[in-house]
Each structure stands twice: as structure tokens, then as C-alpha cells.
C-alpha positions as CSV (number, residue, x, y, z in Angstrom):
1,M,68.1,80.1,108.4
2,S,70.5,77.9,110.6
3,K,74.1,78.7,111.1
4,T,75.1,75.7,108.9
5,E,72.8,76.9,106.1
6,N,74.4,80.4,106.3
7,E,77.9,78.9,106.1
8,D,76.9,76.8,103.1
9,T,75.4,79.9,101.3
10,S,78.5,81.9,102.0
11,A,80.8,79.1,100.7
12,F,78.6,78.9,97.5
13,V,78.9,82.7,97.0
14,D,82.6,82.6,97.5
15,E,82.9,80.0,94.7
16,I,81.3,82.4,92.2
17,P,83.9,84.4,90.3
18,T,84.5,88.1,90.9
19,V,84.3,90.6,88.1
20,E,88.1,90.6,88.1
21,D,88.2,86.8,87.8
22,H,85.9,87.0,84.7
23,L,87.9,89.8,83.1
24,E,91.1,88.0,83.6
25,A,89.7,84.7,82.2
26,I,88.2,86.5,79.2
27,G,91.5,88.2,78.4
28,T,92.2,91.0,76.0
29,G,90.4,91.3,72.7
30,R,88.3,93.4,70.4
31,F,86.2,94.9,73.3
32,N,89.3,96.2,75.1
33,Y,90.8,97.7,71.9
34,V,87.5,99.4,71.0
35,L,87.2,100.7,74.6
36,L,90.8,102.0,74.6
37,S,90.3,103.7,71.2
38,V,87.1,105.4,72.3
39,L,88.5,106.7,75.6
40,A,91.8,107.7,73.9
41,L,89.9,109.7,71.4
42,F,88.2,111.7,74.2
43,N,91.6,112.3,75.7
44,L,93.1,113.2,72.3
45,A,90.5,116.0,72.1
46,Y,91.5,117.0,75.6
47,G,95.2,117.2,74.5
48,M,94.3,119.3,71.5
49,E,92.1,121.8,73.3
50,I,94.3,122.4,76.3
51,L,97.3,123.4,74.1
52,V,95.6,125.6,71.6
53,S,95.3,128.8,73.7
54,N,99.0,129.0,74.2
55,I,100.3,127.9,70.7
56,C,97.8,130.1,68.8
57,Y,98.2,133.2,70.9
58,R,100.4,134.9,68.3
59,A,97.9,134.2,65.6
60,M,94.8,135.6,67.4
61,P,93.6,139.2,66.9
62,R,95.8,140.6,69.7
63,T,95.7,144.2,68.5
64,A,92.0,144.3,67.8
65,W,91.1,142.6,71.1
66,G,93.8,144.5,73.2
67,M,95.5,141.3,74.3
68,T,98.6,141.2,76.5
69,D,100.9,138.5,77.7
70,Q,98.8,138.4,80.9
71,D,95.8,137.4,78.7
72,R,97.9,134.5,77.3
73,A,98.6,133.2,80.8
74,N,95.0,133.8,81.9
75,L,93.6,131.9,79.0
76,V,95.7,128.9,79.8
77,S,94.9,129.1,83.5
78,M,91.2,129.5,82.9
79,S,91.1,126.2,81.1
80,Y,92.6,124.5,84.2
81,V,90.3,126.4,86.6
82,G,87.4,124.9,84.6
83,F,89.2,121.5,84.8
84,I,89.4,121.7,88.6
85,V,85.7,122.4,88.9
86,G,84.9,119.6,86.4
87,A,87.1,117.1,88.2
88,M,85.3,117.9,91.5
89,I,81.9,117.5,89.8
90,S,83.1,114.2,88.3
91,G,84.4,113.0,91.6
92,F,81.3,113.7,93.6
93,Y,78.8,112.2,91.0
94,A,80.7,109.4,89.2
95,D,80.4,107.1,92.3
96,S,76.6,108.0,92.6
97,F,75.3,108.1,89.1
98,G,77.7,105.9,87.1
99,R,80.6,106.5,84.7
100,K,78.7,106.7,81.4
101,P,76.4,109.6,82.2
102,L,79.3,111.9,83.0
103,I,81.2,111.0,79.9
104,I,78.1,112.0,77.9
105,L,77.8,115.2,79.9
106,H,81.4,116.0,78.9
107,S,80.6,115.9,75.2
108,V,77.3,117.8,75.7
109,L,79.4,120.7,77.1
110,F,82.6,120.2,75.1
111,I,81.3,120.1,71.5
112,P,79.2,123.3,71.5
113,F,81.7,125.3,73.6
114,A,84.7,124.3,71.6
115,L,82.9,125.4,68.4
116,W,81.8,128.7,70.0
117,S,85.4,129.2,71.0
118,A,86.6,128.9,67.4
119,L,83.9,131.3,66.3
120,A,84.5,133.8,69.1
121,S,84.1,137.5,68.2
122,N,85.8,138.9,71.3
123,L,88.2,138.0,74.1
124,F,85.4,137.7,76.8
125,I,83.8,134.8,74.8
126,V,87.2,133.1,74.5
127,Y,87.6,133.3,78.3
128,I,84.1,131.8,78.9
129,T,84.4,129.1,76.3
130,R,87.9,128.0,77.3
131,A,86.8,127.7,80.9
132,T,83.8,125.6,79.9
133,V,85.9,123.3,77.7
134,G,88.2,122.8,80.6
135,L,85.3,122.0,82.9
136,S,84.0,119.4,80.4
137,V,87.5,117.8,80.2
138,G,87.7,117.8,84.0
139,I,84.5,115.8,84.1
140,M,85.7,113.3,81.5
141,L,89.3,112.5,82.5
142,P,88.9,110.9,86.0
143,V,85.8,109.0,84.8
144,S,87.6,107.6,81.8
145,V,90.4,106.4,84.0
146,S,87.9,104.7,86.4
147,L,86.1,103.1,83.5
148,I,89.3,101.6,81.9
149,A,90.5,100.4,85.4
150,E,87.2,98.6,86.0
151,L,86.9,97.0,82.6
152,A,90.5,95.9,82.0
153,P,91.9,92.4,82.9
154,P,93.9,92.9,86.1
155,S,97.1,91.7,84.6
156,Q,96.8,94.3,81.8
157,R,95.5,97.1,83.8
158,G,98.7,99.2,84.1
159,W,99.4,99.8,80.5
160,M,95.7,100.2,79.6
161,I,95.3,102.9,82.2
162,L,98.4,104.6,81.0
163,A,97.3,104.5,77.4
164,V,94.1,106.5,78.0
165,P,95.1,109.8,79.6
166,S,98.8,109.8,78.7
167,I,99.0,108.5,75.2
168,G,95.7,110.0,74.3
169,F,96.7,113.4,75.6
170,T,100.1,113.4,74.0
171,M,98.7,112.3,70.6
172,G,96.3,115.2,70.9
173,Q,99.1,117.6,71.2
174,I,100.8,116.1,68.2
175,T,97.6,116.2,66.2
176,V,96.8,119.8,67.0
177,L,100.4,120.8,66.0
178,L,100.0,119.0,62.7
179,V,96.6,120.7,62.1
180,G,98.2,124.0,62.8
181,L,101.0,123.4,60.4
182,V,98.5,122.5,57.6
183,A,96.2,125.4,58.5
184,M,99.0,128.1,58.5
185,R,100.3,126.9,55.1
186,S,97.1,128.2,53.6
187,G,98.0,131.7,54.7
188,D,101.2,133.6,55.7
189,V,103.4,131.6,58.0
190,E,105.1,134.8,59.1
191,C,101.8,136.3,60.2
192,E,101.9,137.4,63.9
193,D,98.5,139.0,64.5
194,D,94.9,138.2,63.4
195,C,95.8,135.2,61.3
196,G,92.8,133.2,60.2
197,W,94.3,129.8,60.8
198,W,93.9,130.0,64.6
199,R,90.2,129.3,64.3
200,W,90.7,126.1,62.5
201,V,93.1,124.9,65.2
202,F,90.7,125.8,67.9
203,A,87.9,123.9,66.2
204,A,90.0,120.7,65.4
205,G,89.2,119.0,68.7
206,L,85.5,118.7,67.7
207,V,86.3,115.9,65.3
208,P,87.8,113.3,67.7
209,D,85.4,114.1,70.5
210,S,82.3,113.8,68.2
211,V,83.5,110.5,66.8
212,A,84.3,109.2,70.3
213,L,80.8,110.2,71.6
214,V,79.1,108.1,68.8
215,L,81.3,105.1,69.4
216,F,80.9,105.4,73.2
217,L,77.1,105.4,72.9
218,L,77.2,102.4,70.6
219,Y,79.8,100.2,72.2
220,V,80.8,101.1,75.8
221,P,78.9,99.6,78.7
222,E,78.7,100.8,82.3
223,S,81.3,99.6,84.7
224,P,80.3,96.2,86.1
225,R,82.1,97.1,89.4
226,Y,79.9,100.2,89.7
227,L,76.8,98.2,88.9
228,L,77.6,95.6,91.6
229,L,78.2,98.4,94.1
230,R,74.7,99.7,93.4
231,G,73.2,96.2,93.7
232,H,72.6,95.6,90.0
233,V,74.0,92.1,89.8
234,A,72.1,91.0,86.7
235,D,73.3,94.1,84.8
236,A,76.9,93.4,85.8
237,E,76.6,89.8,84.6
238,E,75.2,91.0,81.3
239,V,78.2,93.3,80.8
240,V,80.6,90.4,81.5
241,R,78.8,88.2,78.9
242,R,78.9,91.0,76.4
243,I,82.7,91.4,76.8
244,A,83.2,87.7,76.4
245,V,81.1,87.6,73.2
246,S,83.0,90.6,71.8
247,N,86.4,89.0,72.6
248,G,85.3,85.6,71.2
249,A,85.8,84.1,74.7
250,E,82.4,82.7,75.6
251,A,84.0,79.3,76.4
252,R,86.2,80.9,79.1
253,V,83.2,82.4,81.1
254,R,82.7,80.5,84.3
255,C,79.4,79.8,86.2
256,D,77.3,80.9,83.2
257,G,78.6,84.4,83.7
258,R,77.4,84.8,87.3
259,V,79.3,87.4,89.3
260,R,80.0,87.4,93.0
261,P,78.0,90.3,94.5
262,L,79.5,93.2,96.4
263,E,78.2,94.8,99.5
264,P,75.9,97.6,98.0
265,A,77.1,101.1,98.8
266,D,74.9,103.3,100.9
267,G,74.7,106.9,99.9
268,R,77.4,109.0,98.2
269,A,81.1,108.7,98.8
270,S,82.4,111.6,101.0
271,V,85.5,113.8,100.8
272,W,85.8,113.3,104.5
273,E,86.2,109.6,104.0
274,L,89.1,110.3,101.7
275,L,90.7,112.3,104.4
276,A,90.3,109.6,107.1
277,P,92.1,106.3,107.5
278,P,92.5,104.0,105.6
279,L,92.4,106.3,102.5
280,A,94.1,109.4,103.9
281,G,97.7,108.2,103.4
282,D,97.1,107.2,99.8
283,M,95.2,110.4,99.0
284,A,98.0,112.5,100.5
285,L,100.7,110.7,98.4
286,I,98.5,110.8,95.3
287,S,97.7,114.5,95.5
288,S,101.2,115.7,96.5
289,V,103.1,113.7,93.9
290,W,100.6,114.7,91.2
291,T,100.9,118.4,92.1
292,L,104.7,118.4,92.3
293,F,105.1,116.9,88.9
294,G,102.3,119.0,87.6
295,F,104.5,122.1,88.0
296,G,107.2,120.6,85.7
297,H,104.7,118.9,83.3
298,Y,102.3,121.9,82.8
299,G,104.9,124.6,83.5
300,L,107.0,123.5,80.5
301,N,103.9,123.1,78.4
302,F,103.3,126.8,78.9
303,L,106.8,128.1,78.9
304,V,108.5,126.3,76.0
305,P,106.3,127.7,73.2
306,I,106.9,131.2,74.6
307,L,110.7,130.7,74.8
308,L,110.8,129.5,71.2
309,E,109.0,132.7,70.2
310,T,110.7,135.3,72.4
311,V,114.2,134.0,73.1
312,Y,115.0,132.1,69.9
313,H,112.7,134.1,67.6
314,F,111.2,131.2,65.6
315,N,108.2,131.9,63.4
316,A,105.0,129.9,63.9
317,H,106.0,127.2,61.4
318,W,109.3,126.4,63.0
319,Q,107.9,126.8,66.5
320,F,105.3,124.1,65.7
321,C,107.9,121.8,64.1
322,L,110.2,122.0,67.2
323,L,107.2,121.5,69.5
324,L,106.5,118.3,67.5
325,L,109.9,117.0,68.4
326,Y,109.4,118.1,72.0
327,V,106.1,116.3,72.3
328,G,107.4,113.3,70.3
329,A,110.1,112.7,72.9
330,E,107.4,112.6,75.5
331,L,105.4,110.1,73.5
332,V,108.5,107.8,73.1
333,C,109.1,107.9,76.9
334,L,105.4,107.1,77.7
335,L,105.4,104.2,75.2
336,L,108.5,102.7,76.9
337,V,106.9,103.1,80.3
338,M,103.6,101.6,79.0
339,A,105.5,98.6,77.6
340,T,107.3,97.9,80.9
341,V,105.0,99.0,83.6
342,D,103.3,95.5,84.0
343,L,106.5,93.5,83.6
344,G,108.4,91.9,86.5
345,S,108.0,92.6,90.2
346,L,108.8,96.3,90.3
347,G,106.0,98.0,92.1
348,R,104.3,101.2,91.1
349,L,106.0,103.3,93.7
350,A,109.5,102.0,92.8
351,F,108.7,102.8,89.1
352,L,107.6,106.3,90.1
353,L,110.7,106.9,92.2
354,G,112.9,105.9,89.3
355,L,111.2,108.4,87.0
356,S,111.4,111.0,89.7
357,V,115.2,110.5,90.1
358,A,115.5,111.0,86.3
359,A,113.1,114.0,86.0
360,V,114.2,116.3,88.8
361,P,117.9,116.9,87.7
362,L,116.8,117.2,84.0
363,L,114.2,119.8,84.9
364,V,116.8,121.8,86.9
365,A,119.3,121.5,84.0
366,S,116.7,123.0,81.6
367,A,116.9,126.3,83.4
368,F,120.7,126.5,82.9
369,A,120.5,125.2,79.3
370,L,118.5,128.3,78.2
371,S,121.6,130.3,77.4
372,A,123.4,127.4,75.7
373,G,121.5,127.8,72.4
374,A,118.3,126.5,71.0
375,G,119.7,123.0,70.2
376,V,121.0,122.3,73.6
377,F,118.0,123.8,75.4
378,I,115.5,121.8,73.3
379,A,117.4,118.5,73.9
380,V,117.6,119.0,77.6
381,V,114.1,120.2,78.0
382,M,112.7,117.3,75.9
383,A,114.4,114.8,78.2
384,G,113.2,116.5,81.4
385,K,109.7,117.0,80.2
386,A,109.4,113.4,79.0
387,A,110.5,112.0,82.4
388,A,108.2,114.4,84.3
389,A,105.3,113.6,82.1
390,A,105.8,109.9,82.5
391,A,106.0,110.3,86.3
392,Y,102.8,112.4,86.3
393,Q,100.9,110.0,84.2
394,L,102.0,107.0,86.2
395,V,100.1,108.3,89.2
396,Y,96.9,107.5,87.3
397,I,97.7,103.8,87.6
398,Y,98.7,104.0,91.3
399,A,95.6,106.0,92.1
400,A,93.2,103.8,90.1
401,E,94.5,100.6,91.7
402,R,94.8,101.9,95.3
403,L,91.4,103.5,95.6
404,P,88.3,101.2,96.2
405,T,85.5,101.2,93.6
406,S,83.2,103.1,96.0
407,H,85.7,106.0,96.2
408,R,87.6,105.7,92.9
409,G,85.8,108.3,91.0
410,L,85.8,110.8,93.9
411,G,89.5,110.1,94.7
412,L,90.6,110.5,91.1
413,G,88.6,113.6,90.7
414,V,89.8,115.3,93.8
415,G,93.5,114.2,93.4
416,N,93.7,115.1,89.8
417,G,91.8,118.3,90.4
418,I,94.3,119.3,93.1
419,S,97.2,118.6,90.8
420,K,95.8,121.0,88.2
421,T,96.4,123.9,90.7
422,A,100.0,123.7,89.4
423,A,98.6,124.3,85.9
424,V,96.6,127.3,87.1
425,A,99.4,128.9,89.1
426,T,102.4,128.4,86.8
427,P,101.3,130.5,83.8
428,I,100.3,133.4,86.0
429,A,103.5,133.2,88.1
430,L,105.7,133.1,85.0
431,V,104.3,136.3,83.4
432,A,103.9,138.2,86.7
């Protein structure tokens, strides 16, 4: 082929819309809302399961199983140890085998082990099942963020990414607290040991995850960006047409749905590539900010229920009611961020800096408010936790947008996995 013919071919290819061009032209519609709902349900189950070990500790058979405060910390930490392993697995394989298979693998592990955890007959089984549930969630979370980032219209990507891990997770905490309140009303709300309601709370996460799996298999396609990266152009074009039909936007599809090809990826993305330019700077920022806010975000998740029990001596019913207010404040803050994150010209880093400036002094003030009474402490800690959680969740947007498709799954898995070291270390350090 002559030089002129090559130039003509290149110019023709450049005229074909990219996946992002198509998604932007198609806009937001039924497909996007179904996708958000399905992925949010997976993350809702995650929010439920991660919280249960801590809030149900007082209701478990502590005397019969010989449980101590160290076991409480270990159970919470074990879930996050599993999460780190799962996030690394997700990172290594999501960019090689696709997003969908790993979401399915999550549910294959999550559903039976969450059920086994609720039926556990001894503490050893609880340790094993909580770690495996954490592993399954670690596989799912980075992939769900990649999937929404690669299927959302670029102008709507910020709030959609934020909706999946942050709103889903927070709604999961609210849901499990409500389930706990209903379950304990069937027994003695003053019960402090071997109360039957803890098993119902442990099992509650099965419902949203099972529903999400069915809907996921029926309605959610593979990422077109991933398909292009693997050279499956026709499959990527079929996904674009499917989204357009679902959104009633067939007329806005250009070039009969043809998609501009990407240079196919050779082999599997490497961790070493994340540690070398041009990705090294972004990965360092992503991992360090995620980890720093992880200490506030996950540390308070562990500490506040304990303080309500041991310092302020609330029974389980009032503890759960106060935790609902605490998590509700976080939800309000996240909804405000979600509503404004794609407005104006304020960049992601500037938004993150603003939340950091608000979160740090409030988190420090929480320590001094402990002796001021339950009302003051809860008000201050709610504000600090809300700002810290919003800053932590905002990193998902920054990471998903900065990392290229070829390394997005790996980068999200590694960065988010590193941040969970704060969730592993904080409970153990606080009871040491």
C-alpha cells in the first residue's frame, strides 16, 4: 500500500467515532440506570457484610466460643485481609480476562460463604468465612468501578462512579442496621451474649447480592473498551448498539455503530508498569491519599460502635439507632458531592483538597469531643466521618479517569488494596 493510501486509511479511521463519542451521543437512559442499580446492589451487599462482624459482636456466643475484644478486632481485620487478596486478584486478571467473569466469580464465592458465616457453629468457621467474603468483595469492587467508568457517558462519569462504591456501600450499612433493628425486636433488645438475631444480620447480604447476580447476567454487557483492547471490534460495536437501543437513542448512533479500533494490548498489564513513568506518579498519589483517608474512614467505622457500647453504655437498639444517624450524615455528604462533582471547572484534585481541609480538623476534634458527652461526640464524629468518607470515595473517580484502560483494573485493584491496609491495621492497633 502506498504512502498516500495509508494516509487516506488513517484519515478514514480517525473519522470513526470512539466508544466515548458514542456513549456521549447516546446519553443517559434506561441502560445506565439498570447498570448503576445492579452494581450498586453488589456494593450494597459489600457494605452490609463488612459492617456485621463489628456491630453484631455483642450478640454472638462470646462466652461459649471464648471470644475476646481481640477476636472482635481480628474478625474485622480478617475481612479486609481477604479484601486485599481479592483486590490483587482482580487487578491482575480484570485486564486479561474481562470485567464480567470476575464479577461472577465474586458472587460464586460471596453467596455460599456469607450463608456459611451466618450458620457458623464455631469461631474458626467465622474467621474463614469472613476472610473469604472479604476476598470476594475485593474481587468485585475495583472491577465494578472499571465497568461503570467504561460504560458511562464521559460528561456523567464522575457522579456515576461515585454512586457505585460510595452510595452503594453506605446504603448497605444503613440496610444492615435496619435489618438488625427488626431482627433484635423479635428477641430481647437487652441481650448481650448468644442472641439469635446476629445470624439473620449476617445472612442479610445474600439477598441484594443474589438479585444483583441475576440482573447482571441478564442485562450487563462486557466493557466495550476492554473488548477493543483485546481486538474484538465487532463485539464492542454490538455493545454500543445495545446501549443505544436500551436508551431509545438509535437515531443518535453515528456511522452505523462502527467504533474506532484501539491498538490491541499484548499480554497482561504488569505491576512494574504501574511503578514506572508515566503511571508511577498517579499511582503514588492514588495509593497514598486512599490509605491516609482509609485510617479515618475505616478506623471510625470500627471505633464508634465500640465507644457507644463501652463509654456511653447504649444497648444494641440505641447503638444501632445512633449508628443510623452517623451513617446517614455520611450519605448526605456523599449525595452532595455526587450532585456537584461534575459541575463547573473545579478539577478532581481541587475537590479532593477541599474535602481534605474539612476532614482533617474534624477528625482531630473527634478525639477531644469524647469527654464532652454522647451528643457532642456523635455530632463531631458524624461531620468528620462524612468528610473523610467523601474524600476517600472521590479517589475512585480520580483513579478511574487517570488510569488507561489497559491498566485500569490492575491500578484500581492495587491502589484500593493498598488502602485497605489501614482497615486491617486500625482495629488491631486500637485494641492492642
